[in-house]
C-alpha positions as CSV (number, residue, x, y, z in Angstrom):
1,X,21.3,23.8,5.9
2,X,18.4,23.5,8.4
3,X,15.8,23.5,5.6
4,X,17.6,20.6,3.8
5,X,17.5,18.6,7.0
6,X,13.8,19.2,7.3
7,X,13.2,18.0,3.8
8,X,15.3,14.9,4.3
9,X,13.5,14.1,7.6
10,X,10.1,14.6,5.9
11,X,11.1,12.3,3.0
12,X,12.2,9.6,5.4
13,X,9.0,9.8,7.4
14,X,6.9,9.6,4.3
15,X,8.9,6.6,3.0
16,X,8.7,4.8,6.3
17,X,4.9,5.5,6.4
18,X,4.5,4.0,2.9
19,X,6.5,1.0,3.9
20,X,4.4,0.5,7.0
21,X,1.2,0.6,4.9
22,X,2.6,-1.9,2.4
23,X,3.6,-4.3,5.2
24,X,0.1,-3.9,6.7
25,X,-1.6,-4.7,3.4
26,X,0.6,-7.8,2.9
27,X,-0.1,-9.1,6.4
28,X,-3.8,-8.5,6.2
29,X,-3.9,-10.5,2.9
30,X,-5.1,-7.6,0.8
31,X,-3.3,-9.1,-2.2
32,X,-4.7,-12.7,-2.0
33,X,-6.8,-14.2,-4.8
34,X,-6.5,-11.4,-7.3
35,X,-7.7,-13.7,-10.1
36,X,-10.9,-14.6,-8.2
37,X,-11.8,-10.9,-7.8
38,X,-11.2,-10.3,-11.5
39,X,-13.4,-13.1,-12.6
40,X,-16.2,-12.4,-10.1
41,X,-17.2,-9.2,-12.0
42,X,-18.0,-11.4,-15.0
43,X,-20.3,-13.7,-13.2
44,X,-24.1,-13.1,-13.3
45,X,-25.7,-13.4,-9.9
46,X,-29.4,-13.6,-11.0
């Protein structure tokens, strides 16, 4: 039973860590202007 509690606790910690990273990325505007970044690679900067 103790091993199962460790697995559940580990899964909860990993899940909360992933949620924290997602919220950080959203708050720091990592997902803004996705179309601009996609079109920028096609432009020639000569």
